[in-house]
C-alpha positions as CSV (number, residue, x, y, z in Angstrom):
1,X,-12.6,-6.4,8.2
2,X,-9.0,-5.4,7.5
3,X,-8.3,-1.8,6.5
4,X,-7.2,-1.2,2.9
5,X,-4.1,0.8,1.9
6,X,-2.8,2.2,-1.4
7,X,1.0,1.7,-1.5
8,X,2.7,4.0,-4.0
9,X,6.3,4.8,-5.0
10,X,7.2,8.3,-5.8
11,X,10.1,7.3,-8.1
12,X,8.6,4.5,-10.3
13,X,5.3,3.0,-11.4
14,X,5.0,0.7,-8.3
15,X,1.4,0.9,-7.0
16,X,-0.5,-1.7,-5.0
17,X,-3.8,-1.9,-3.1
18,X,-3.1,-4.0,0.0
19,X,-5.4,-5.2,2.8
20,X,-4.0,-4.9,6.3
21,X,-1.6,-2.4,7.9
22,X,1.1,-5.0,8.6
23,X,1.0,-6.3,5.0
24,X,1.1,-2.8,3.6
25,X,4.1,-2.0,5.8
26,X,5.9,-5.2,4.7
27,X,5.3,-4.4,1.0
28,X,6.5,-0.8,1.4
29,X,9.6,-1.9,3.3
30,X,10.5,-4.6,0.7
31,X,10.1,-2.2,-2.2
32,X,12.2,0.4,-0.4
33,X,14.9,-2.2,0.4
34,X,15.0,-3.4,-3.2
35,X,15.0,-0.1,-4.9
36,X,16.0,2.6,-2.5
37,X,12.8,4.5,-3.5
38,X,10.5,6.4,-1.0
39,X,7.1,4.7,-0.6
40,X,3.9,6.1,0.7
41,X,1.0,4.1,2.1
42,X,-2.4,5.8,2.4
43,X,-5.4,4.3,4.1
44,X,-8.4,3.9,1.8
45,X,-12.0,4.4,2.8
46,X,-14.0,1.2,3.4
47,X,-15.6,-0.4,0.3
48,X,-19.3,0.3,-0.2
49,X,-21.5,-2.7,0.0
50,X,-23.1,-3.5,-3.4
51,X,-26.8,-4.2,-3.1
């Protein structure tokens, strides 16, 4: 199961929940390249199984 990350921008309303470290890094890099904004990616805890 891929880890989940919350990718957020400190300068605008950009916010995404992304699965996978590589994908989160790519999304953050693309946003930073397009806008010049600083982006933070925080690892989220695993989702709880619903029974």
